[in-house]
N, C-alpha and C positions, 0 to 999 in steps of 0.2 A: 969761959967755955963757949965753944961754937955750937950752935944748934943747926941741925940739918933740916931744911924744909922739904917736905914731901909734896909733890904735886901729882895729881891724878890726871892722866890723859884719857880722853874718851876714845875707845877703840871703835873704829868704823868697820862694819862688816859688809860683806857683799850683798846681804839680803836687804840692807837699808839702801833705798834708792833716793836719788835726789828728786826734789819736787818738780813735777812737770816733765820728767823723763819717761818716755814711752819706749818699750822694747818689744820687738816681735821675736818669738822663738818658733822656728820652723823645724819640725821633726819629719824626716823623710825616711821611708822604709821601702825595701824591695827585696825580691828573692835573688835577683842578679845584680852583682856589684857594678858591672859596666853600664847598665841602664841607669842605676842609681847615681853613679858619678857624672854621667852625661846630664841628667836632670838637675843635679846640684849645681853643675857649672852653668846651666841655663838660668837657674834662679839667681845665682850670684851675678851673672852678666846683666840681668834685668835690674837688680838692685843697684849695681854700680853705675848703670846708665843714668839713674836719677840721684846720684851723689849720696847714697846711703852709707852709713858706717857698718861694715860687716865684720863679724867675728866668726870664723869657722871656715870650712865645714869641720866639725869635730866628729871623728868616728866613734861610735858607741860599740860596745861588745856585740859580736854577732850572736844572735839567738839560734840555738840548734835544737830542733825537735826530732827525736829518734823514735821510729816505729818498728816493732819487731813482730813478724807474722810467721805462721807455720808455712813451710814449703808445700807440704802435702798433708791432707787431713787424715790419711789412713795408713799407708805403708811406711813412709819415712817420717813418722810423727815427731821425732825429736830433732829434726833439722829445721833450722830457722833462717829467715832472711831479714836483714835490717835495712831500713830506708831512713833517710834524714832530709829535713827541710831546713835550709839556712836562711835566716832573715837578717839582711844587712841594714844598718841604721846610721844616719848622720843627723847632726844638729847644726843649725845655722842661726846665729843671733844677729838681728838688725836693730841698731840703735837709732832713735829719733827718725822713723820713716815719715816721709811726707805723704800727702794724700795721693799724689801721682804714683808714688812707689807702691803703695798698697793696691791701688787700682790696677797697675801693671802686673803685679804678682797674682791677683785674682783672675785676670784674663789670660794667664799663661797656660798654654796647652802642653801637658807633659805626656810621655808615653804610657801605655796601659801597663799595669803591674806596679806602678809607683803610688804609694799611699802617702798623703801629706796631712800633717796636723799643725795648725797655726794657733799659737796662743799669744795674747797680749799681756805683757808683764808690767 
């Protein structure tokens, strides 16, 4: 009779990172998508200039906040108006950034209305 050998393979997950690997995760948010795309392009050009490995930009779901207000407080009380604010978001991952890359990204001047969050993973 033949016996079957079972071997267990270790599954590697994305959360396990290699030793010594540094990653920058940049989240960019803005109300206008054209300004957001221009600033993301500027960030990517700066990172590519210093030979960084870039993943992205990854578009995240647009956050929509809706506000409903009365049109008139007295006569036409039941009529309402709706307003909304859309927040567009992108994520850029930069693997193994050098010190020059980080310095260039911190000295980058972006247009007003663009919010940036940088995390080191």
